[in-house]
N, C-alpha and C positions, 0 to 999 in steps of 0.2 A: 512442392506441396502448396496448396492454398487452403485457408481455413476462412470460410465465410462467416461473417458476423452472425448470420441467422442460424449457424450450426453450432455456435458456442452456447453452452448451458450456462445459465446464472446460478451461483451458488451463494446462498445467503446465510450469514452467521450472526447470531445474536451475541451482543456483548463480547465482541472479539477482543482478546487479550485483557479482559476486564473493563473494556469500554462501554459506551452507552449505545443502546439501539442496535438496529441491524445494519450489517455492512454487506453489500452486493459485491461479488467478485466474478470476473470473466477470465478464465485461465486462456492465455494467449498461447502458451506453449505447455506440454505436458511433461513437467519435471525432468527427471533424470534422463530418460531416453532422448527427448528432443533437445535438451540443454547439455548433452554430452557429458553427464554427470559433473557438471561445472556449477550447477545451481539447482534450486529447488522450486523457485517461483518466478514466473513472468506473467503478470496479471493487470488487468484494468479494474480498478476499485471505484465503487461509487458509495459515498456517504451522504445520506440526506441531512438536512439541517438539524443541528443538535447531536448528531450521531458521532461516534469516535472509535478509534482503535486504542486500547490502553496501553500504557507504558510498559515496554519489555525491552530486554537486553538480548543481543545477538551473540552467540558463542560459536566460533568456528565459521562464520559467514558475515557478509555485509548485506546491507539493504539500501537501495537507492529509490527514491520517489521522484517522478517527474509530473508536475501538477499540470493537468489539462484545462481545468475549469473550476472556478469557485474560489472560496476564500477560506483557509484553514488556520488553526492554531497548532503550531508544530513545537514539541518539546525535543530539543536536542541535549540529551544528558542533563535534563532539568532546565536548561535555559530556553524560555518560550519566546517564539517569534511568530509572526504572521506570514503565511506563505500565500502566493497568488499563481495564476496560470503562467506557465513559462519557468517557474522556479524549480530548482533541483535541490534535493536533500541527500545527505549520504550518512549512513550510520555504519561505522567500521565494526570489525570484530571486537567484542568486549564493551561496546557502547550501547546505550539505550535510547529509545525515542517513542513518541506517541503523536497522534495526530487527531484533531477534532474538526468538524465542520462548524464554523462560527458565521457563516454567510446565511443567506436567504434562498440560495439555489443549491443543488447538489454539488458536492466537492468530488471532482473526478481526478484520478491520477494512475500512472502506470507505476507498479512495484516490480523491483527485480531484486531477487535474492541469489547471491553467488557465494559459493563455498570458498574459504580461505585457501 
C-alpha cells in the first residue's frame, strides 16, 4: 500500500485538549485496522506559532512525539522543557503531557499512540 501526501486529508481541531488555537493533523495510518488494533493514532501534526495541545493524561496507552521542525515547549508530567527537531518525547500509561509552539515557524511532529 502507498498513501500519497496529496491523498491525505487535513483535519483541523480548535483548542485541542484545552489548548490554544487550531491544530492541523494528517493521519498517516487509519487507526485500528491499519495498526492491527495495537494503537489508535499515527499522524503528522502542525501547530502554528502560539498554538498548543493542552495538558492531558493517557490511560491504557502511551504517546510518542518525534519533532520534525520548529521549537516547542513540552510539559512532561508538569516538568516543562524546550523541544527541537530530532527530539523524541514519550508519555507512558498514566502520565500526562502538553505541547506548545513557542517558535516563529510551524511546529511539526509525528505522534504515535499505542495501546498498553
